[in-house]
C-alpha positions in Angstrom: 184.6 111.6 116.3 185.0 108.5 113.5 188.5 107.3 115.2 187.3 105.7 118.4 191.6 104.7 119.2 195.0 103.9 117.1 196.3 100.8 117.6 200.2 100.0 118.8 200.5 95.6 118.1 203.2 93.7 116.9 200.8 93.6 113.1 200.5 97.5 113.0 203.9 98.1 114.1 205.1 96.6 111.1 202.5 98.2 109.2 204.1 101.5 110.5 206.9 100.8 108.6 204.4 100.8 105.2 203.4 104.4 106.2 200.2 102.8 107.3 198.0 103.3 111.1 196.0 101.1 112.3 192.7 102.5 113.8 189.5 101.1 115.1 186.4 103.4 114.1 183.3 104.0 114.0 181.0 101.0 112.5 179.1 103.7 110.6 182.2 105.3 108.8 183.0 105.2 105.4 186.2 105.3 103.9 186.0 109.1 102.6 185.1 110.0 106.1 187.6 108.1 107.6 189.9 109.8 105.0 188.3 113.1 105.8 188.6 113.2 109.2 192.5 112.2 109.6 193.4 114.5 106.5 191.9 117.2 109.0 193.4 116.2 112.5 196.5 115.5 111.5 197.2 117.9 108.2 198.4 114.6 106.1 197.0 113.5 102.5 196.2 109.8 102.9 197.2 107.8 99.6 193.8 104.8 100.3 192.2 103.1 103.0 191.2 99.3 103.6 188.4 98.6 106.3 187.3 95.1 107.6 185.5 94.0 110.3 187.1 92.1 113.3 185.6 89.3 114.7 184.8 91.0 117.4 182.6 93.3 115.8 185.1 96.3 115.8 185.7 98.1 112.7 189.5 98.3 111.7 190.6 100.6 109.3 194.3 100.6 107.8 195.1 104.1 106.7 198.3 104.6 104.1 199.8 107.9 103.9 200.9 109.2 100.9 205.1 109.2 101.2 205.7 112.9 101.9 204.6 112.2 105.7 204.9 109.7 108.8 202.8 107.8 110.1 205.0 107.1 113.1 204.9 110.6 113.6 201.9 111.3 113.6 201.7 108.4 116.5 204.3 109.4 118.4 202.7 113.2 118.5 199.3 111.4 120.0 201.8 109.8 122.4 200.4 106.2 121.1 204.0 105.2 119.9 
């Protein structure tokens, strides 16, 4: 499992309005790996992924879904949002 957890912060809530899910992922995860896992787990299509390493040494991924899908719906199914 590449995705460790989904983030619900003030910034990630603003990103949700842009149809972007924010998650902490494995350091070894590449963008294509993350895309494949999200698409398989939630049956959605990913438009693009941006990643960064946080000052804590964690890898954070901003996962933008295609307009046909709702990021908020996915997180509410998980009970995160």
